N, C-alpha and C positions, 0 to 999 in steps of 0.2 A: 211468533218472534221473539221477544223476551218473556221471561216467567218470572214474574214477582211474588216472592215470600213473604209474606205480610208478619211471619212470626222470626224471620231471620232478623238479628240483632243489627246489620246495615242498614243505613237509611236506603231508602227506593232509591235516590238518585245514583247512588252508587251500585245497587244491584242492575240499574239500567248501564252505567259503565262497564260494568264488568262482562254483562250479557253482549252488549256490543262489541267488545272488545273480544269475546270468546267467536262469535260469529265473524268477525275479518281474521282472526288468526286459525279458524278451520276453515275459512275460503267460501263459508257461508255469503257472506259480503265482498266484493271483489273490490279492488281499486278502482276509484272511478265512478263508482255504483253511487247512485243518490239515497240517502235518507229521508225516510218519513219526516214530512215537516213537523215540526212541534206541536202543534195545533192537531194533526193527524194522529201523531204517535200520542199524544195524550189523550185523545178520546179514544183510539182502541185499546190501551192500557185503562183507561178511566181514573186520570189522575191528573193533578193541577199541571197546567203547561209549563210553569215555572220550575218545575222537577226535570222537564225535559230538558228546557233551558240550561239549567245547571250542568245537567250531565252532556250535553252536547258541549258547553264552555271547555267543561274539563277534559274531554274527550279532543277537543280540539286543542288544548293548551299541551297536553301531551304527544301531538302529531297524530293520533290516531285519525282524524277528521278534518276538513278544512269546511269553511262556511265562506260562501259567495253569495255577498247582498244581493237580494231579488231574485237570486235562482233557488238557494238552498244550502244542504249540508251533503259534502259528499266522502265518503271514504278514501283516504288516501294510502292503507293499509296499515302494516306493523313497524312502527317506529324501528330504525337501526340501531338507535342508541337511545335504548328508554332507561328512564332512571329505575325502574322496574327490574327489568332485565341488568341491571349492572348488579343491583342488590341481589337478586338471585344468585348472579355468579360469584357474588364475591361469600355468600353463605355457602355456597357450594365448595370454592377452596378452602374456607376454613375446614367445613366439614370431611374434604379430604384430607387436609394436612392432620386432623386429629386424628381419622382412620390410619392413617397410615403409621402413627405414633404408636396406633395400638396394634399394628402387626398384621395390619391387611396388606395384601400384595396387589400389584398392580395389575395382575392376571384377575382375582377376586373382584378390583373394584370395576374393570373393563366390563365383567361377565355380569353385574349388576346393572352399570349403566344402560348396555346395551340391552339388556334383557326388560329394563324399564321402559326404555324407546319403543323398543317393539309392543310393548302392553298397553302403551299408551294410546 
C-alpha cells in the first residue's frame, strides 16, 4: 500500500500523507472507499499509531479524507481547490511568464506541456 523510506528526510507521517494522496489521485483509492483503521495501518507499517493519526488528521484538514466517528475514515477524492494546486499553478504561471520573456513561443510551450502530460 504505502512505501516508507527511512532514509528520506521527510517525516514518516508526511510520507504517509503523500502516499495516500498519490493513491487517491491515481484512482487506486476511490472516493467513498474506507481506509484502514489507524491501528490496522500502524500494524501493517509497524509504526506508532499516533503517526497514522497525524497523517489522517492532515489529510482530513486538506479535504482528501473524511472521518466518521465510530465508522472510520473514508476517501473524499482530490480536493477541487487545494492549497497545493493553487501554489503549483502560481509557480507555473510565473515560469511561463519568464519563458515568454526569454522568447519561447506558444507553440514551443504547448509542445512541452502536452509532451509532459503524455509522458506522465
